[in-house]
Residue frames relative to the residue before (quaternion, step in Angstrom):
aa qw qx qy qz dx dy dz
M 1.0000 0.0000 0.0000 0.0000 0.00 0.00 0.00
N 0.1600 -0.7522 0.6331 0.0881 3.55 -1.10 0.81
V 0.0905 -0.8033 0.5885 0.0124 3.58 -0.90 0.96
L 0.1049 -0.7561 0.6442 0.0479 3.54 -1.02 0.92
A 0.1780 0.7859 -0.5640 0.1807 3.56 -0.53 1.21
M 0.5430 -0.5736 0.4917 0.3666 3.54 -1.26 0.42
P 0.5952 -0.6078 0.3844 0.3586 3.63 -0.98 0.75
D 0.7214 0.4251 -0.2544 0.4839 3.60 1.08 -0.68
G 0.5340 -0.6580 0.3893 0.3610 3.60 1.28 0.05
A 0.4902 0.6623 -0.4354 0.3627 3.60 1.27 0.05
G 0.7652 0.3636 -0.2631 0.4616 3.54 -1.26 0.36
V 0.6798 -0.4673 0.3604 0.4355 3.53 -1.23 -0.48
T 0.2650 -0.7208 0.6193 0.1631 3.50 -1.32 0.47
Y 0.1823 -0.7586 0.6163 0.1066 3.55 -1.02 0.84
S 0.0104 0.7798 -0.6259 -0.0068 3.55 -1.05 0.75
I 0.1496 -0.7603 0.6268 0.0821 3.51 -1.23 0.59
S 0.0105 0.7785 -0.6268 0.0317 3.54 -0.88 1.00
R 0.2972 -0.7330 0.5849 0.1797 3.52 -1.30 0.29
E 0.0050 0.7893 -0.6128 0.0394 3.51 -1.09 0.77
G 0.3585 -0.7104 0.5586 0.2339 3.53 -1.19 0.54
L 0.4785 -0.6392 0.5152 0.3115 3.53 -1.12 0.69
R 0.4639 -0.6442 0.5229 0.3105 3.56 -1.03 0.71
S 0.8085 -0.3735 0.1535 0.4280 3.59 -1.24 0.43
V 0.8269 0.0823 -0.0341 0.5552 3.63 0.71 -0.93
E 0.3952 0.7457 -0.4484 0.2944 3.57 1.24 0.42
S 0.2789 -0.7304 0.5995 0.1714 3.57 -1.14 0.72
V 0.6729 -0.4684 0.3639 0.4421 3.57 -1.27 0.12
V 0.6117 0.5317 -0.3512 0.4689 3.60 1.02 -0.72
Q 0.6772 0.4923 -0.3000 0.4573 3.59 0.91 -0.87
I 0.6265 0.5109 -0.3551 0.4695 3.63 1.03 -0.67
A 0.6372 0.5115 -0.3295 0.4730 3.62 1.02 -0.74
E 0.6567 0.4984 -0.3088 0.4744 3.59 0.94 -0.86
R 0.6287 0.5201 -0.3325 0.4730 3.59 1.06 -0.74
Q 0.6418 0.5181 -0.3246 0.4630 3.59 0.95 -0.87
L 0.6611 0.5026 -0.3058 0.4656 3.60 0.92 -0.89
A 0.6501 0.5091 -0.3156 0.4676 3.59 0.98 -0.81
E 0.6502 0.5105 -0.3187 0.4637 3.59 0.97 -0.83
L 0.6496 0.4975 -0.3175 0.4792 3.58 0.95 -0.83
G 0.6399 0.5403 -0.3167 0.4453 3.57 1.01 -0.82
S 0.7052 0.4385 -0.2685 0.4882 3.58 1.04 -0.72
Q 0.7089 0.4645 -0.2580 0.4637 3.61 1.13 -0.57
M 0.7743 0.3159 -0.1509 0.5271 3.58 1.08 -0.72
K 0.4200 -0.7204 0.4979 0.2384 3.54 -0.62 1.16
G 0.8453 0.1569 -0.1385 0.4917 3.54 -0.92 0.96
Y 0.2838 0.7771 -0.5198 0.2131 3.58 1.18 0.42
Q 0.0728 -0.7935 0.6040 0.0129 3.57 -0.94 0.94
V 0.3589 -0.6914 0.5816 0.2344 3.55 -0.97 0.87
V 0.2200 -0.7855 0.5707 0.0943 3.56 -0.73 1.13
L 0.7773 0.0436 -0.0045 0.6276 3.58 1.13 -0.72
A 0.3445 -0.7263 0.5594 0.2023 3.58 -0.65 1.13
P 0.6750 -0.4845 0.3396 0.4409 3.62 -1.15 0.46
T 0.0137 -0.8011 0.5917 -0.0893 3.53 -0.69 1.26
P 0.4813 -0.6793 0.4617 0.3062 3.63 -0.79 0.93
L 0.2832 -0.7281 0.6022 0.1644 3.54 -1.18 0.75
A 0.6107 -0.5066 0.4418 0.4186 3.57 -1.27 0.33
A 0.6952 -0.4941 0.3253 0.4083 3.56 -1.21 0.55
I 0.1200 -0.7532 0.6453 0.0434 3.54 -1.10 0.89
P 0.5143 -0.6678 0.4336 0.3185 3.61 -0.72 1.03
G 0.8110 0.2445 -0.2049 0.4905 3.57 -0.86 1.00
A 0.6668 0.4539 -0.3030 0.5075 3.59 1.26 -0.10
S 0.3400 -0.7353 0.5463 0.2129 3.56 -0.89 0.91
E 0.7768 0.0191 -0.0117 0.6294 3.57 1.24 -0.47
A 0.0023 0.7960 -0.6044 0.0318 3.56 -1.03 0.80
L 0.0953 0.7916 -0.6004 0.0619 3.55 -0.99 0.82
E 0.3038 -0.7412 0.5811 0.1439 3.49 -1.34 0.43
F 0.0526 0.7744 -0.6294 0.0374 3.56 -1.18 0.65
A 0.1243 -0.8089 0.5736 0.0342 3.58 -1.19 0.48
G 0.0128 0.7955 -0.6054 0.0223 3.52 -1.25 0.53
A 0.1908 -0.7594 0.6111 0.1159 3.54 -1.36 0.14
F 0.0530 0.7764 -0.6254 0.0568 3.54 -1.21 0.65
S 0.3869 -0.6793 0.5601 0.2742 3.55 -1.33 0.06
Q 0.0106 -0.7706 0.6371 -0.0085 3.52 -1.11 0.78
N 0.8305 -0.0501 -0.0330 0.5538 3.56 -0.66 1.17
G 0.7149 -0.4712 0.2428 0.4560 3.56 1.00 0.89
Q 0.6356 0.5115 -0.3204 0.4814 3.60 1.29 0.03
G 0.4123 -0.7015 0.5231 0.2535 3.58 -0.88 0.92
I 0.0927 -0.7640 0.6375 0.0357 3.57 -1.04 0.85
H 0.0977 -0.7836 0.6132 0.0197 3.55 -0.88 1.01
Q 0.0521 -0.8081 0.5867 -0.0074 3.57 -0.93 0.93
R 0.0708 -0.7263 0.6810 0.0611 3.50 -1.23 0.66
Q 0.0556 -0.8296 0.5552 -0.0213 3.58 -0.77 1.02
A 0.1335 -0.7404 0.6507 0.1025 3.52 -1.29 0.53
A 0.1505 -0.7594 0.6288 0.0728 3.55 -1.03 0.88
L 0.0376 -0.8110 0.5822 -0.0432 3.55 -0.62 1.18
Q 0.2419 -0.7629 0.5814 0.1466 3.57 -0.62 1.11
I 0.3950 -0.7102 0.5330 0.2354 3.55 -0.76 1.09
A 0.5525 -0.6615 0.4005 0.3108 3.57 -0.73 1.15
D 0.8638 0.1045 -0.1191 0.4783 3.52 -1.12 0.89
T 0.6568 0.4317 -0.3352 0.5195 3.60 1.14 0.65
R 0.4443 -0.6312 0.5488 0.3210 3.55 -1.38 -0.05
R 0.5075 0.6553 -0.4068 0.3841 3.60 1.28 0.35
V 0.1382 -0.7839 0.6041 0.0388 3.53 -1.10 0.83
L 0.2425 -0.7232 0.6298 0.1470 3.52 -1.03 0.89
I 0.0989 -0.7898 0.6039 0.0427 3.59 -0.83 0.95
A 0.1184 -0.7806 0.6134 0.0225 3.55 -0.63 1.23
T 0.0732 -0.8056 0.5879 -0.0043 3.56 -0.96 0.93
M 0.1356 -0.7267 0.6669 0.0934 3.53 -1.12 0.81
S 0.0343 -0.8043 0.5928 -0.0211 3.59 -0.76 1.07
G 0.1059 0.7879 -0.6030 0.0661 3.55 -1.15 0.63
F 0.5551 -0.6293 0.4426 0.3162 3.53 -1.30 0.33
E 0.7183 0.3667 -0.2264 0.5461 3.58 1.25 -0.34
P 0.5815 -0.5362 0.4452 0.4197 3.61 -1.13 0.44
F 0.4906 -0.6784 0.4642 0.2892 3.59 -1.00 0.78
D 0.2879 -0.7399 0.5818 0.1764 3.55 -0.90 0.95
A 0.7441 -0.4113 0.2789 0.4465 3.57 -1.31 0.11
Q 0.6404 0.5297 -0.3291 0.4483 3.61 1.01 -0.75
A 0.6581 0.4973 -0.3099 0.4728 3.61 0.96 -0.82
I 0.6605 0.4949 -0.3089 0.4726 3.58 0.98 -0.83
Q 0.6264 0.5177 -0.3390 0.4740 3.60 1.05 -0.68
A 0.6409 0.5090 -0.3228 0.4754 3.61 0.96 -0.83
W 0.6221 0.5395 -0.3236 0.4661 3.59 1.02 -0.85
S 0.6601 0.5116 -0.3064 0.4568 3.58 0.88 -0.93
L 0.6430 0.5142 -0.3178 0.4703 3.59 1.01 -0.79
V 0.6323 0.5224 -0.3286 0.4683 3.58 0.99 -0.82
I 0.6841 0.4849 -0.2928 0.4595 3.60 0.80 -0.99
R 0.6918 0.4765 -0.2859 0.4611 3.60 0.90 -0.86
S 0.6369 0.5292 -0.3336 0.4507 3.61 1.23 -0.34
I 0.5035 0.6608 -0.4247 0.3597 3.60 1.23 -0.26
Q 0.0681 -0.7680 0.6366 0.0181 3.53 -0.99 0.92
L 0.1880 -0.8105 0.5506 0.0678 3.55 -0.33 1.28
R 0.1211 0.7696 -0.6238 0.0624 3.53 -1.12 0.68
E 0.6009 -0.5567 0.4396 0.3685 3.51 -1.27 0.44
K 0.5874 -0.5387 0.4631 0.3877 3.56 -1.23 0.47
I 0.3116 -0.7338 0.5675 0.2057 3.55 -1.06 0.67
């Protein structure tokens, strides 16, 4: 997992993780599994955006976005995630934006720019 965050923890945090699809799992199913796991692990977890297809992203055979919110130690946590299946593989890159405040239009626009800037390619 790679994490990009401000040293003081303010603002949003971006993280990128990688996961393999299970034998017959689709990208939609991996997103639904992630949402279910968060729902069982985080008290009061709410799905804010169900898995929704994204416009084509170079190097991704399938891409979708989903979002949720929960409380942890009395603090609200908001997440927006994108799952991108690397073309011709069973590997998925999962990008996450997390913050303590609900995302406003400017934050969601910045998130969209980050996701659209991703260029996937096979390891060399």
